[in-house]
A tleap script that builds the chain and sets N, CA, C and O, in Angstrom:
source leaprc.protein.ff14SB
mol = sequence {
  NMET GLY ALA GLY PHE TRP ILE SER ARG TYR
  LEU LEU ALA SER SER ILE LEU PHE MET ILE
  LEU THR VAL VAL ASP TYR SER LYS GLY ASN
  VAL SER LYS ALA SER LEU LEU GLY ALA LEU
  ALA TRP ALA LEU VAL ALA SER ALA ILE PHE
  ILE GLY SER LYS TYR TRP ARG ARG LYS LYS
  ALA ILE ASP CYS ALA THR CYS SER ASP THR
  THR ALA SER LYS PRO LYS THR LYS SER CSER
}
set mol.1.N position { 251.289 177.007 132.876 }
set mol.1.CA position { 252.645 176.962 133.357 }
set mol.1.C position { 252.966 178.307 133.995 }
set mol.1.O position { 253.037 179.343 133.335 }
set mol.2.N position { 253.152 178.244 135.279 }
set mol.2.CA position { 253.376 179.460 136.030 }
set mol.2.C position { 254.836 179.868 136.083 }
set mol.2.O position { 255.698 179.285 135.426 }
set mol.3.N position { 255.079 180.884 136.885 }
set mol.3.CA position { 256.434 181.425 137.003 }
set mol.3.C position { 257.382 180.413 137.631 }
set mol.3.O position { 258.561 180.377 137.279 }
set mol.4.N position { 256.899 179.605 138.538 }
set mol.4.CA position { 257.747 178.600 139.177 }
set mol.4.C position { 258.306 177.593 138.182 }
set mol.4.O position { 259.454 177.164 138.300 }
set mol.5.N position { 257.493 177.221 137.205 }
set mol.5.CA position { 257.948 176.294 136.170 }
set mol.5.C position { 259.093 176.891 135.372 }
set mol.5.O position { 260.104 176.228 135.142 }
set mol.6.N position { 258.940 178.144 134.946 }
set mol.6.CA position { 259.961 178.780 134.111 }
set mol.6.C position { 261.224 179.084 134.905 }
set mol.6.O position { 262.329 178.989 134.370 }
set mol.7.N position { 261.074 179.447 136.167 }
set mol.7.CA position { 262.249 179.717 137.009 }
set mol.7.C position { 263.025 178.422 137.254 }
set mol.7.O position { 264.252 178.404 137.165 }
set mol.8.N position { 262.312 177.347 137.561 }
set mol.8.CA position { 263.004 176.075 137.785 }
set mol.8.C position { 263.679 175.577 136.509 }
set mol.8.O position { 264.769 175.009 136.564 }
set mol.9.N position { 263.044 175.786 135.377 }
set mol.9.CA position { 263.643 175.395 134.102 }
set mol.9.C position { 264.903 176.213 133.819 }
set mol.9.O position { 265.904 175.681 133.338 }
set mol.10.N position { 264.842 177.521 134.124 }
set mol.10.CA position { 266.009 178.389 133.932 }
set mol.10.C position { 267.162 177.967 134.835 }
set mol.10.O position { 268.307 177.888 134.388 }
set mol.11.N position { 266.866 177.698 136.097 }
set mol.11.CA position { 267.911 177.286 137.028 }
set mol.11.C position { 268.520 175.944 136.633 }
set mol.11.O position { 269.728 175.746 136.763 }
set mol.12.N position { 267.699 175.036 136.158 }
set mol.12.CA position { 268.208 173.738 135.714 }
set mol.12.C position { 269.122 173.901 134.496 }
set mol.12.O position { 270.211 173.328 134.450 }
set mol.13.N position { 268.679 174.675 133.524 }
set mol.13.CA position { 269.480 174.866 132.311 }
set mol.13.C position { 270.783 175.586 132.616 }
set mol.13.O position { 271.836 175.202 132.106 }
set mol.14.N position { 270.725 176.631 133.444 }
set mol.14.CA position { 271.945 177.386 133.731 }
set mol.14.C position { 272.924 176.572 134.581 }
set mol.14.O position { 274.136 176.697 134.403 }
set mol.15.N position { 272.430 175.751 135.491 }
set mol.15.CA position { 273.358 174.957 136.303 }
set mol.15.C position { 274.036 173.872 135.474 }
set mol.15.O position { 275.229 173.618 135.640 }
set mol.16.N position { 273.288 173.237 134.590 }
set mol.16.CA position { 273.897 172.220 133.728 }
set mol.16.C position { 274.916 172.845 132.794 }
set mol.16.O position { 276.003 172.298 132.607 }
set mol.17.N position { 274.580 173.978 132.210 }
set mol.17.CA position { 275.516 174.653 131.316 }
set mol.17.C position { 276.752 175.138 132.067 }
set mol.17.O position { 277.860 175.079 131.534 }
set mol.18.N position { 276.576 175.614 133.290 }
set mol.18.CA position { 277.721 176.035 134.098 }
set mol.18.C position { 278.656 174.865 134.380 }
set mol.18.O position { 279.877 175.014 134.320 }
set mol.19.N position { 278.085 173.702 134.687 }
set mol.19.CA position { 278.922 172.525 134.935 }
set mol.19.C position { 279.697 172.127 133.678 }
set mol.19.O position { 280.880 171.794 133.757 }
set mol.20.N position { 279.045 172.162 132.542 }
set mol.20.CA position { 279.724 171.811 131.296 }
set mol.20.C position { 280.860 172.785 131.008 }
set mol.20.O position { 281.967 172.364 130.669 }
set mol.21.N position { 280.599 174.070 131.138 }
set mol.21.CA position { 281.627 175.069 130.867 }
set mol.21.C position { 282.777 174.993 131.871 }
set mol.21.O position { 283.928 175.233 131.508 }
set mol.22.N position { 282.481 174.665 133.115 }
set mol.22.CA position { 283.525 174.514 134.123 }
set mol.22.C position { 284.414 173.315 133.811 }
set mol.22.O position { 285.636 173.399 133.942 }
set mol.23.N position { 283.816 172.210 133.404 }
set mol.23.CA position { 284.598 171.031 133.038 }
set mol.23.C position { 285.492 171.343 131.838 }
set mol.23.O position { 286.646 170.916 131.798 }
set mol.24.N position { 284.974 172.073 130.875 }
set mol.24.CA position { 285.775 172.450 129.709 }
set mol.24.C position { 286.939 173.336 130.135 }
set mol.24.O position { 288.066 173.141 129.679 }
set mol.25.N position { 286.677 174.306 131.007 }
set mol.25.CA position { 287.754 175.175 131.493 }
set mol.25.C position { 288.815 174.386 132.241 }
set mol.25.O position { 290.008 174.608 132.034 }
set mol.26.N position { 288.401 173.466 133.111 }
set mol.26.CA position { 289.367 172.652 133.856 }
set mol.26.C position { 290.175 171.745 132.929 }
set mol.26.O position { 291.365 171.525 133.156 }
set mol.27.N position { 289.536 171.224 131.895 }
set mol.27.CA position { 290.266 170.358 130.966 }
set mol.27.C position { 291.280 171.139 130.143 }
set mol.27.O position { 292.270 170.575 129.677 }
set mol.28.N position { 291.043 172.427 129.963 }
set mol.28.CA position { 292.005 173.277 129.261 }
set mol.28.C position { 293.129 173.741 130.177 }
set mol.28.O position { 294.152 174.235 129.703 }
set mol.29.N position { 292.949 173.587 131.468 }
set mol.29.CA position { 293.962 174.009 132.425 }
set mol.29.C position { 293.698 175.390 133.003 }
set mol.29.O position { 294.554 175.938 133.698 }
set mol.30.N position { 292.542 175.958 132.735 }
set mol.30.CA position { 292.175 177.262 133.305 }
set mol.30.C position { 291.493 177.054 134.647 }
set mol.30.O position { 290.295 176.782 134.722 }
set mol.31.N position { 292.280 177.188 135.697 }
set mol.31.CA position { 291.733 177.014 137.037 }
set mol.31.C position { 291.911 178.333 137.776 }
set mol.31.O position { 292.815 178.488 138.597 }
set mol.32.N position { 291.042 179.267 137.470 }
set mol.32.CA position { 291.118 180.565 138.142 }
set mol.32.C position { 289.711 181.054 138.438 }
set mol.32.O position { 288.726 180.544 137.905 }
set mol.33.N position { 289.645 182.048 139.296 }
set mol.33.CA position { 288.357 182.623 139.655 }
set mol.33.C position { 287.734 183.331 138.461 }
set mol.33.O position { 286.514 183.323 138.300 }
set mol.34.N position { 288.566 183.944 137.623 }
set mol.34.CA position { 288.063 184.641 136.444 }
set mol.34.C position { 287.423 183.672 135.448 }
set mol.34.O position { 286.404 183.992 134.837 }
set mol.35.N position { 288.017 182.490 135.285 }
set mol.35.CA position { 287.427 181.520 134.352 }
set mol.35.C position { 286.100 180.982 134.883 }
set mol.35.O position { 285.181 180.720 134.107 }
set mol.36.N position { 285.999 180.818 136.197 }
set mol.36.CA position { 284.729 180.380 136.783 }
set mol.36.C position { 283.658 181.451 136.642 }
set mol.36.O position { 282.504 181.142 136.347 }
set mol.37.N position { 284.034 182.709 136.853 }
set mol.37.CA position { 283.064 183.790 136.686 }
set mol.37.C position { 282.635 183.933 135.229 }
set mol.37.O position { 281.475 184.230 134.942 }
set mol.38.N position { 283.573 183.720 134.316 }
set mol.38.CA position { 283.231 183.755 132.899 }
set mol.38.C position { 282.271 182.641 132.519 }
set mol.38.O position { 281.323 182.858 131.765 }
set mol.39.N position { 282.520 181.445 133.046 }
set mol.39.CA position { 281.627 180.311 132.786 }
set mol.39.C position { 280.241 180.574 133.365 }
set mol.39.O position { 279.230 180.237 132.748 }
set mol.40.N position { 280.198 181.172 134.542 }
set mol.40.CA position { 278.914 181.496 135.162 }
set mol.40.C position { 278.162 182.536 134.345 }
set mol.40.O position { 276.957 182.406 134.128 }
set mol.41.N position { 278.863 183.561 133.893 }
set mol.41.CA position { 278.217 184.615 133.099 }
set mol.41.C position { 277.669 184.052 131.789 }
set mol.41.O position { 276.536 184.347 131.410 }
set mol.42.N position { 278.473 183.241 131.099 }
set mol.42.CA position { 278.009 182.652 129.846 }
set mol.42.C position { 276.829 181.712 130.079 }
set mol.42.O position { 275.898 181.675 129.275 }
set mol.43.N position { 276.861 180.963 131.159 }
set mol.43.CA position { 275.767 180.041 131.462 }
set mol.43.C position { 274.474 180.804 131.732 }
set mol.43.O position { 273.411 180.408 131.254 }
set mol.44.N position { 274.554 181.891 132.490 }
set mol.44.CA position { 273.355 182.663 132.807 }
set mol.44.C position { 272.774 183.339 131.569 }
set mol.44.O position { 271.558 183.347 131.374 }
set mol.45.N position { 273.638 183.902 130.737 }
set mol.45.CA position { 273.163 184.598 129.536 }
set mol.45.C position { 272.580 183.607 128.527 }
set mol.45.O position { 271.497 183.828 127.986 }
set mol.46.N position { 273.297 182.525 128.281 }
set mol.46.CA position { 272.821 181.538 127.306 }
set mol.46.C position { 271.514 180.889 127.765 }
set mol.46.O position { 270.623 180.649 126.950 }
set mol.47.N position { 271.398 180.609 129.045 }
set mol.47.CA position { 270.166 180.016 129.558 }
set mol.47.C position { 269.012 181.000 129.491 }
set mol.47.O position { 267.878 180.602 129.225 }
set mol.48.N position { 269.280 182.273 129.728 }
set mol.48.CA position { 268.229 183.283 129.626 }
set mol.48.C position { 267.698 183.376 128.196 }
set mol.48.O position { 266.492 183.498 127.983 }
set mol.49.N position { 268.597 183.318 127.227 }
set mol.49.CA position { 268.165 183.352 125.829 }
set mol.49.C position { 267.377 182.094 125.482 }
set mol.49.O position { 266.333 182.172 124.835 }
set mol.50.N position { 267.869 180.949 125.904 }
set mol.50.CA position { 267.214 179.683 125.611 }
set mol.50.C position { 265.822 179.616 126.230 }
set mol.50.O position { 264.850 179.313 125.537 }
set mol.51.N position { 265.719 179.891 127.509 }
set mol.51.CA position { 264.431 179.803 128.194 }
set mol.51.C position { 263.504 180.934 127.749 }
set mol.51.O position { 262.292 180.742 127.650 }
set mol.52.N position { 264.074 182.115 127.481 }
set mol.52.CA position { 263.254 183.216 126.977 }
set mol.52.C position { 262.615 182.891 125.643 }
set mol.52.O position { 261.454 183.227 125.411 }
set mol.53.N position { 263.362 182.238 124.765 }
set mol.53.CA position { 262.784 181.861 123.471 }
set mol.53.C position { 261.721 180.781 123.643 }
set mol.53.O position { 260.703 180.801 122.951 }
set mol.54.N position { 261.943 179.846 124.550 }
set mol.54.CA position { 260.935 178.817 124.820 }
set mol.54.C position { 259.658 179.433 125.391 }
set mol.54.O position { 258.549 179.044 125.023 }
set mol.55.N position { 259.832 180.403 126.297 }
set mol.55.CA position { 258.677 181.074 126.891 }
set mol.55.C position { 257.909 181.856 125.830 }
set mol.55.O position { 256.679 181.827 125.799 }
set mol.56.N position { 258.633 182.551 124.967 }
set mol.56.CA position { 257.996 183.344 123.922 }
set mol.56.C position { 257.216 182.445 122.962 }
set mol.56.O position { 256.086 182.757 122.589 }
set mol.57.N position { 257.833 181.324 122.566 }
set mol.57.CA position { 257.158 180.400 121.659 }
set mol.57.C position { 255.932 179.778 122.332 }
set mol.57.O position { 254.907 179.564 121.683 }
set mol.58.N position { 256.035 179.493 123.612 }
set mol.58.CA position { 254.901 178.920 124.330 }
set mol.58.C position { 253.771 179.937 124.460 }
set mol.58.O position { 252.598 179.591 124.320 }
set mol.59.N position { 254.126 181.187 124.727 }
set mol.59.CA position { 253.125 182.237 124.889 }
set mol.59.C position { 252.420 182.527 123.570 }
set mol.59.O position { 251.218 182.794 123.552 }
set mol.60.N position { 253.157 182.475 122.473 }
set mol.60.CA position { 252.577 182.718 121.159 }
set mol.60.C position { 251.957 181.459 120.568 }
set mol.60.O position { 251.352 181.512 119.497 }
set mol.61.N position { 252.099 180.329 121.255 }
set mol.61.CA position { 251.572 179.027 120.826 }
set mol.61.C position { 252.139 178.616 119.478 }
set mol.61.O position { 251.408 178.160 118.599 }
set mol.62.N position { 253.455 178.781 119.321 }
set mol.62.CA position { 254.134 178.370 118.100 }
set mol.62.C position { 254.745 176.999 118.356 }
set mol.62.O position { 255.576 176.838 119.250 }
set mol.63.N position { 254.333 176.021 117.574 }
set mol.63.CA position { 254.872 174.676 117.705 }
set mol.63.C position { 256.153 174.541 116.898 }
set mol.63.O position { 256.408 175.315 115.976 }
set mol.64.N position { 256.935 173.566 117.254 }
set mol.64.CA position { 258.128 173.284 116.464 }
set mol.64.C position { 257.718 172.623 115.154 }
set mol.64.O position { 256.584 172.165 115.015 }
set mol.65.N position { 258.623 172.574 114.210 }
set mol.65.CA position { 258.300 172.055 112.878 }
set mol.65.C position { 257.925 170.571 112.918 }
set mol.65.O position { 257.052 170.139 112.166 }
set mol.66.N position { 258.564 169.797 113.770 }
set mol.66.CA position { 258.244 168.377 113.820 }
set mol.66.C position { 256.938 168.115 114.554 }
set mol.66.O position { 256.273 167.114 114.288 }
set mol.67.N position { 256.561 169.001 115.474 }
set mol.67.CA position { 255.328 168.793 116.233 }
set mol.67.C position { 254.096 169.316 115.503 }
set mol.67.O position { 252.984 168.871 115.785 }
set mol.68.N position { 254.271 170.250 114.575 }
set mol.68.CA position { 253.123 170.887 113.951 }
set mol.68.C position { 252.499 170.043 112.854 }
set mol.68.O position { 251.383 170.341 112.428 }
set mol.69.N position { 253.164 169.014 112.385 }
set mol.69.CA position { 252.619 168.154 111.346 }
set mol.69.C position { 251.730 167.104 111.993 }
set mol.69.O position { 252.207 166.036 112.376 }
set mol.70.N position { 250.451 167.398 112.116 }
set mol.70.CA position { 249.529 166.480 112.794 }
set mol.70.C position { 249.071 165.362 111.880 }
set mol.70.O position { 248.584 164.341 112.365 }
set mol.71.N position { 249.210 165.522 110.570 }
set mol.71.CA position { 248.765 164.468 109.665 }
set mol.71.C position { 249.692 163.265 109.695 }
set mol.71.O position { 249.275 162.155 109.363 }
set mol.72.N position { 250.939 163.467 110.086 }
set mol.72.CA position { 251.887 162.354 110.110 }
set mol.72.C position { 251.569 161.367 111.225 }
set mol.72.O position { 251.900 160.186 111.116 }
set mol.73.N position { 250.934 161.832 112.292 }
set mol.73.CA position { 250.652 160.940 113.403 }
set mol.73.C position { 249.357 160.164 113.239 }
set mol.73.O position { 249.119 159.204 113.971 }
set mol.74.N position { 248.512 160.563 112.289 }
set mol.74.CA position { 247.249 159.860 112.075 }
set mol.74.C position { 247.490 158.603 111.259 }
set mol.74.O position { 248.232 158.631 110.278 }
set mol.75.N position { 246.870 157.506 111.656 }
set mol.75.CA position { 247.029 156.290 110.863 }
set mol.75.C position { 246.290 156.417 109.540 }
set mol.75.O position { 245.192 156.970 109.480 }
set mol.76.N position { 246.894 155.906 108.495 }
set mol.76.CA position { 246.271 155.955 107.178 }
set mol.76.C position { 245.405 154.725 106.998 }
set mol.76.O position { 245.841 153.599 107.239 }
set mol.77.N position { 244.180 154.953 106.573 }
set mol.77.CA position { 243.255 153.848 106.343 }
set mol.77.C position { 242.827 153.855 104.893 }
set mol.77.O position { 242.798 154.901 104.244 }
set mol.78.N position { 242.493 152.672 104.389 }
set mol.78.CA position { 242.017 152.573 103.027 }
set mol.78.C position { 240.527 152.846 102.989 }
set mol.78.O position { 239.767 152.343 103.816 }
set mol.79.N position { 240.130 153.632 102.042 }
set mol.79.CA position { 238.694 153.875 101.849 }
set mol.79.C position { 238.164 152.864 100.860 }
set mol.79.O position { 238.836 152.539 99.881 }
set mol.80.N position { 236.932 152.347 101.109 }
set mol.80.CA position { 236.394 151.378 100.179 }
set mol.80.C position { 235.692 152.050 99.035 }
set mol.80.O position { 235.172 151.375 98.147 }
savepdb mol mol.pdb
quit
């Protein structure tokens, strides 16, 4: 997974989060340039933390708790 994969993932996460935060701001009645800039800043920072942690876990080859249990996916057979 190259840099293009991680950059596209970051842009996707930050744009979705920005849209969510903008909708929340509009529903509260905050329609100003400052609220949009705040939503953008929070989206960029939160996405950087999220994607950075995913990149770090991928680089260190740390699986999630549900994925690391390989015995659960094996079918159980009876021994004679």
